N, C-alpha and C positions, 0 to 999 in steps of 0.2 A: 770110977769104973775102970777095970783092967781089960785091955784088948789083947787078944792073942795075935800071932803073926799071920795066921791064916785069915783071920778077919781083915787084917790090913791089906793083905794081898787081894782079897776079893773086892774090897772097897775101891782100891786103886784101879782095878780092871774096869769096874763099872764107870768110874769117872773118865777113864781114857776113852771108853766107848762113847760117852756122852759128848766129850769134846770133839771127837772125830766126826760124830754125826752133825754137830753144830757147824763145824768148818765146812763140811760137804754142802750143808744147806746154804751157807753164806756164799760159797763159790757158785753154786747154782743160780742163786738170786742175782749175783753180780753179772754172771754170764748172760742171764736173761735181760738184765738192764742194758748191758753193752749192746746186745743184739737189738734191743728196742731202740736204743739211741742210734745205732747204725741204720736201722730201718727208717727212723724218723729223719735222720740226716739225709738218707737217700731220697726220701720223699721230698724233703725241702730242696735238695739239689736238683731234682727233676723239675720241680716248680720253678726254681731259680733259673734253670737253663732254658725252659720252654716258655717263659713269660714273654708276652708281646710288648711289654714296656721295658725300658732300659733299667737295670738294677746295678748299682755301684756300691761296694762296701769299702769304707775308709777306716783307718785307725783314728780313733777319736782324739788321741793325744798328739799324733804327728801330722795327721791329715793325709797320710799316704794311702794309696789304693792297695787294698789287700785282695780284692776279688771283683770281677765284672762278668755279667752274663753275656752269652753269645749275641743276643739281639742288640745290646748296647755297643759291643765291639764292632758289629757289622755297620751300625749307624755311624759310629765315629770314624771307622776306617783304621783302627788300631788292633794289633794282636794282643793276646793275653800277656805275653812277656813284655810288650812295650808299655803296658798299663800298670801292671803290678809293681809296687815299690815306688811309684812316682806320685808326686803331689798333684792334686786336681788342677791347680792353676799353673803347674809346671808344664803340663802337656798342652795347655792352651785350648782346652775344649770349651771353656767359657770365653766368649768374645772379649769381655771386659775382665781382665785378671784382677785388677784392683778391687772391683766389685765382688769377685769371687772370694778374696781374702776377707773382706768385710762380712760377707755372708757366712763364712766359716766361723768367724769370731762371734757373730750373732747366734749361730747354732750352738756354740760352746756355752753361751750364756743362757739361752732359752731352752735348748734341748729339742727345738722343733722350728723349722722354717718352711715357708711355702711361697712359691712364685707361680702365678697363673700364666705368665707370658714372659719367658726368659730366652734370650738369643743364645743358641748353642752352636759352636763352630766345629765342623768336622776336620779331619786331617787334610781333605782336599780343598778346604777353604769355604765350603758351603755352609751357610748359616741357616739353621732351622729354628723355628719357634717351638719351645717346649714348655710343658707344665712340670715344675720341679718341686718335689716334696722330700724333705730330709728329716730323719729322727736319730736320736742317740739312744742306744740301749746297751745293757750289760751282757757280756758273754763270759761266764766264769769270773775271773778276777779282772778282766779288762773291759773297756768300753769300745764299741764300734759305732760307726755312722752308716746308716743305710739310706741311699739316695734313690728314689724312684723317679725316673725321667720318662715323660710321655710326649711323643711328637704330636704337636697340635697344628702343624703347618697347614695340612689339608683342611682341618676343621676351621681354622682361622680364614683360609681362603674361601671356604664355603660360606662362612658368615659374612665376609666382605662381599662375596658375590650376591648373597641374599640381600645385603644392604643396597648394593648397586641395582639389583632387580627391583627392589622396593622403590628405589628412587626413580628408576625408569617407569615403573608402573604408575607412580604418583605423577610423574611428568606427563605420561600419556593421559592420565585421568584429568589433569588440569588443562591439557591441550585439546581435549575432546570438544567438538562443537556443540554437543548436547549436554544437558545436565546429567551428571553421574552421581548416583546415590547408592551407597552400600548399606544393606540392612541385615541384621541378624535374624534368627528364626523367631525371636520374640517380637519382631516388628520394630526394633529400636535402631535408629540411624547411627552408624559407627563411622562413616566416612562420606564426604561429598566434595565436589569440585567448585570452582569459582562460577561456572555457568549455573549451577544449582542455586548459588547465592543470588545471582542476578535474576533468574526466572522467578524464584519464590519470594524475593525481597527480604530474606533473613541473612544475618551474618553467620559464619560457620559455627561460632561458639553457641549461637542460639539454637542450632539444629542438632548438633552432635549430642547424642544421649536422649533425644526426644523421640516420641513415637511417630512413625511414618504417617499415621492417620492424621497428624496435625497439618500435613501438606497435601496428602492424597486421602481424603476422607473415606472413600468407598472403593473396594475392589482390589487394592494392592495388598494391604496387610492380610486380608482373608486368604490370599494365595500362599502365605508364608507360614501361618500359625497352625499347628496341629490342634485337633480337638477330639472329643469323644468318638466322633464318627469316622475319623481318618488318622492315620499315623503321620509321623514327621516325613517319612519317605513319600507318602501320598501327597502331602502338602507341597514338598519340594518338586515332585513330578508335575504338579499342576501349574507351578509358577513359570515353567519354561515357556517362552512364546515370543513371537515378534508381531508388532502391529496391534498390541492391546490398547484400545482407546478408552481413556478414563478422563475424569475431570479433576483438576488440581486446584489448590486454594493458596492464594498469595497471603503474605503477612497482613496486607491492608484489607483482606476479606473478599477481594475480587476473585472470581473463578475464571479458568481458561482451560481449553481442551488440550489434552496431551496424548502422545503415543509412546508406549513403553515397550522396551525389549528387555526381558528378564533372563538372567543366566546365573547358575550356581558358581560359587567360588570356595574352594577348599582352603582352610586356614588352620592355624594352630588353635584358634578359639572355636573351631567347628565349621560347619557349612554356613557361608554367608551368601547373600543374594545381591548381585550387581544389577542395578536398574539404569538403563540408558533412557532418559526422558526427553522427549522432543516437544516443544511448543508448536502445536499445529493450528494456531488461531488463524494465521494467514491462509493456510491450506483450506481450512473450513470456510473461511470467508470467500475464497476463490471458488470452492465447490458450490456455495450458496449463490454466488454471482453467476456461475456457469449454469446452475439450475434455473435461475431467473432468466438468463439469456436464452436457454433452451426453450423455456416456456413462452418467451416473447416470440422466438422464431416459429414455434409451432402454432401460436395464436395469430401470427401475422396474416393479413389478407393477401400479401404478395407471395409469389413463389420464391423460395430461398433455396438455392442449390449450391453445394460445395463440390469442388472438383480439383484434381491435381493439375500440375502444369502440363501433363500429357493429355489432359482432357477427359480423365476418368472420373465419373460421378462418385462422390464419397458420402454426401448427405442430401436429404430430400424431405422437405416438410409437407404438412398436410395440404397447404394451398398449392404446392407444386403438383400434388396428386390431382387436385380439383382442376387446375388450369390446363395441365398437359394430358391428363387422363391416364397416366401411368401410376401404379402403386410403387411404394419405395422398393420393395423386394424385386420389382421388375427392372429397375434401372440402376440401383447402386452396384458399382463395379463395371458398368457398361460405359461406352464413350458418349460424351455430351453431343456428339455429332448426330445422334438419332433425333435431336430436336431441331436441327438446322434444315430448312427447306432446300430442295434441290436447286431452287433458283438463286441461292446464296452460297455457292461452293467455296468461296475464298474468305468468307466472313470469319470463320473460326480461327484460321491461321493469323489473321490480323489482330483479333482480340487476344489470343494467347501470346503473341509477340509483344504487344503493348503492356499487358499485365505482367509478363515475365520481367519487364524492365522496371516494374514497380509503379507504373502509371495507371491510375484508376480511369474507368470509363463511366461517365455520369449521364443519365437520362438519354440514352441512345435508343431511338425508336427504330425497330426492325420487325421481323416476322419470325415466328416459330411454328413448328409442325406438331400437332397433337397426335396422340395414339390412333385416333380414328381417321387420320389423314387430313383433317381440316387445318388450314393455315390461319393463324391468328396474329393480330397486331399486338406487339408488346413494347413497353417502355423499359429498357434494360439498364441496370447499373452494375458494373463489374468492378470489384475491389480485390487487390492482392492480399493473400494470407501469408503472414511471415512467421517464422519460428522464433525461438528465444534469442537467436543470434542476429535476427533482422533479415535473414535471407528469405526471399519469396519461395514458398513451397507449394502454393496452390492459389485458387481464386474462389471468391464468393460472388454468385450472380443473383441479383434480386430483380425479378421480372413482374410487371403489372400488365394484366390483360387490358388493352385499350381499344379492342375491336369496336365495342359499342360506342366508346368515346369518339373514335374517329368518324363513325356514322353520324354521331351527334354534331361533330365539328362541321361535317358537310352540310347538315341541316342549318347550323348556326351561320355558316358562311353564306348560305342562300338567304337566310333571314337578314344578315348584315348587309348583303348586297341590296336587298329590297329596302332596308332601312336607310342606307346611304342615298338610294334614289329618292326616297321620301323626304329625307333631310335636305337633299339638293332642291327638290321642289319647294320645300318650306322656305329655304333661304331665298330662292327666286321670288316666291310669293311675298316674303318679308320685305325685300327690296322694292317690290312693286307697291306694297302698302306704304312704305316709307315715302316713296315719291308721291303716292296718292294723298298722304297725310298733309302735304303742303296745300292742297286744294280742298280736301274733304273736311267735313265737320267732325268734331270729336265723337259724336254718337255714331256716325257712319264708319269711322275708323275702328272703333271698338267692336262694332258688329262684324266687320270684315275679319278682324283678327280672331275673334271667337269662332267664326265659321271656318276660316282657312287653316288655323293652327291647332286649336284645342281638340277638334274632332280627330284628326290624324294621330296626334299624340296619344289620345285616349285609346285608340285602336292598337298602336304599337305597344303601349304599356300593358294592355290586356293580353296580347299575344305572348309577351315575355313572361307575364305572371302565370299563364297556363303552362308554358314550357317548364317553369320552375316547379310547379305542382306535380307534373308528370315525372320529374327526375328524382332518382334516389339519392341518398346522402353520399354514396360512394363516388358519384360522378362529379368530383371536385372541379375538374377543369371545365366541364360544361357549365357548372353553376357559376364559376368565376367569369366566364365569357358573358353569360346572361346578366350577371350583376353589373358588368361594365356597360352593357346596353341600357340597363335600368338607370345607371348614373347619368348616361348621356341623355336619356329621355327626361330625367329630372332637370338636367341642365337646360334642355330646350323649354321645359315648362317655366323655369325661372326666366328665360329669355322672353317668353310670352308675357309673363307678369310685368317685367321691366318695360316691355314695349307698351303695354296698356298704361302703365304708370307714366311713361314718357309722353304718351298721346293725350292723357287725361288733363282736363282743365277744371279741377274740382274747386269748390269754394274754400278759400283760405280763411283761417282765423288768426288775424294779425293781432299780436300782443307785444308788450314790452318785455324783452328777454335779457337776462344776464349771461353774456357770452361765456364767462368763466364757468358758471354752473352748468350750462348746456354741454360744454366740451367735457367737463368732468363726468357728467351723467352718461354721456355717450361712451367714453373710455371705460367706465365701470361696467357698462353693459357687455363689452367684449373683453373684459379683464382676463377671464379664464383662457380665452383663445390666445391672447397675447402672451400670457405666462407659459402656456403649453409650447408655443413656438419660440420661447426664450427671447422675447423682444422686450427691451427696456424702454419705458416711456419717460421722457424728460419734459417737464412743464415750465414754461417761461412766460409769465403773465405780468404785464405792467399794472401798477396800482396808483391812482384809480384808473378804471377802464369804462368808457362810455357804454350805455346800453343800446340795443338795436330794436327795430320794429320788424317782426317776422312771424311766420307760422312755425310754431314749435316743432310739429311733427316733421315738416319738410327740412327745417334746420338740422334736426337730429339725424335725418336721413343723409344729409350732406356729410356730417361729421363721421357717421358710421361707414359710409362709402369710402371716404378718404382714409380712415383708419384701417379698414379691411384691405384696401389697395396697397397701403404701405406694408401691411403684414405679408401679403402675397409676394411683394417684391423682395422680402428678406426671409426666404425659406429656411436658412440655416441660423437665423437669429440676427439681431442687430439693434439699432437704436432709432426710436421714433421721437423726434423733438416737436412738440406742439407749443406754439407761442402766439401771443396776442398783445397788441399795443394800439395806441391812438395814432390816427393817420388822417389823410385828407383825400376826398374823392370829389372831383369837379369843384374844388375850392371850398367844399363843405366838410365838416367833421365826419370822420368815418373810423371804423375799427378794422385793423389789418390782422388777419389770422393766417398762420402758416403751418403746414404739415410737411416736415422734412424727414426723409428716411435715409438709411445708409445702404440701400440696395444697389443693384447693378446699374440702375438708371436707364434712360431711353436714348437711342441714337438721335442725333440732331435732325436728320432727315425725316424722322417720324413725328417731331414735335407739332408740326402744323396739322397733321392728320389725327392727332390724339383725340380731338373732340368729335370726330366723325362717328355716327352710330355704327356699331358692329365692327369697328376697327380694333384689331388686336395684333400684337407682335407675334413672331413665330415662336418665341420663347415662352409665351403665356399659355398656361394650360387650364386656367380658371377664368370665371367671369363670362359675361355675355357680350361685352363690347358696348353696353349702354350706360354704365355707371357714371362715367365722367360727363356724358352728354346730358344725363338727367340732372347732375349737379350744376352744370353750366346753365341749363334752362331755368332751374329754380332760382339761382343767384341773380341772373339777369332779370327775371320777373320781379325780384325784390329790389331792383335798382342797383345791384352791385356788379362787380367784375371778378373774374377768376383767370389765372394764368399759371403756366408751369415752366419751371426752369430745370434743366437736366442735361447731363452729358453721360455718355456711355461709361460705366464704371464709377460714377461719382454720385449716385443717388438721385432722388427726385425731390423737388420742393414745389408744393402747391400753395399759391398765395391768393387769398380772398380779401376783397375790400367790400365791407358792408356799410351803408349809410348809418350814422349814429342818430339816435332820437334827438329831437330838438331840446328836450329838457336836460337839466344838468344831471350827470351820472351820479348814482349813489354808490357808496363803498361796496366793493365786491367781497364775497366771502368764499372760502375754499369749498 
């Protein structure tokens, strides 16, 4: 094909236009790209300069600084010109430069390093703890290192402070005097102290992670756990409280009362509940004892009144209302002086002074004024009331109305006076009868005794019995006085019986007797009495021992009288030695029997009078004074002898010699 010139020219023109258009388009696109890059760089620069972390750009090949943001320059204390072109370890921002070089080499190898806690030194020498992260990345044909540096000094201090606070909290928890248990909202134990281990009997490892219901079965967990009827907030609101009383369970299964104080505790794991748990077993026991004591005070038949040292009434029981006539609300808060009669103006001051010194007043008989103006006789006991430190802070007065008792005393005194007169007459009559017995026959003597002694004694006994029947159970002192009179009447009756026995010459039944057996039977008869009085009996019998001819009943009466006398001579206990051996009486074979005690003995001047009827020493409070006289008469009527050896403080030895039987003695048995 052949082209003409015009065609060539036209073709070239179109090509030129196409090239020009393409060039213009490329220039436009490049311009847009450059503008986009400039905009992107500007955004990056703004982020770089406004960042609140330090940013440092290094040449990856040389390690020299090529850029740094303002925040880092401010932290380090260097200007831009002082940093750019310098090596990182050259300016000494890292406290350990050798470590900085090693870190740079590690970065070159790995392309990334991170230090969570790195010391960074400022120009002024201040060392801050930083989090250091470094990366290598490519920019064009070169590589750069970007270091992001975050100051964690404050965060680290806060963490250390948190650790310290946690340590303090745990220290306070362990030092608490009460058991401390921390529970989550699910009722699971997360923390406890040593007191909780002691109170509940578990080790810490046994309780942590367990349900609180294992140690507090009811009432505690229900306050923490939400359910369909209430939200978690409602459950937490219910838990707050002081003085919640529940029952706890130890590891051994025993229960004990506790008091709980609950409070919420915010934590990273959510809201926890701290429970301060106090064992109130002692308090509950004290409350029970106080209730019992209060019941005893209220039920007492005596007036029990509490008062301050200033004499102001603080407590007033039911019996005080009955005895004094005032209701509690009428007197509590008023001075105790309203009960003191006008005739005793100084008594209260004396009582207050003595009790204030801590000295009690016991069984003090005085008078008190009732509400109705009547004056009554009272037996008063006043005791100091002390506080926990032992200081006297008040007084407790216990009063018993003895008005009727005093009237009864006057009656008893009159009765005693008449009784003493009667006893005096009886004693004179008895002496007369004793003198008469030397001339009168046995029958005449017995008749006189029955007439002169038994009838008056029966009259006195009847009068005392009537008085006892008329008396109530509350009149203890009256009953005691009458019981003493009854004992004296019984003693006089015994005297009459002994006197009859002393004067009687009854028919004897003489038989052959084994001395060892008769003594043993007599001691056995009063064995309980001897053991009660802590008296040891020692027996010392020779073997063989002759038999004797005697009336068994009278012989045993001798042995019983001598054993009883020895017991009375040793009221605090002692030793009674009973011995028997062969001897001689009037050159004939006899049996020698001895009763030796370890009592106080008898004064030498009284030994000759000991055989007289009715003779007693001043120290004797028992017996009728006829026992030894009866023994002497029986022994002498059997042809024997009796004598006493004694010194004051050396005991008494009674020695008896009984004629032996004519026949040969047979072996004795225990």
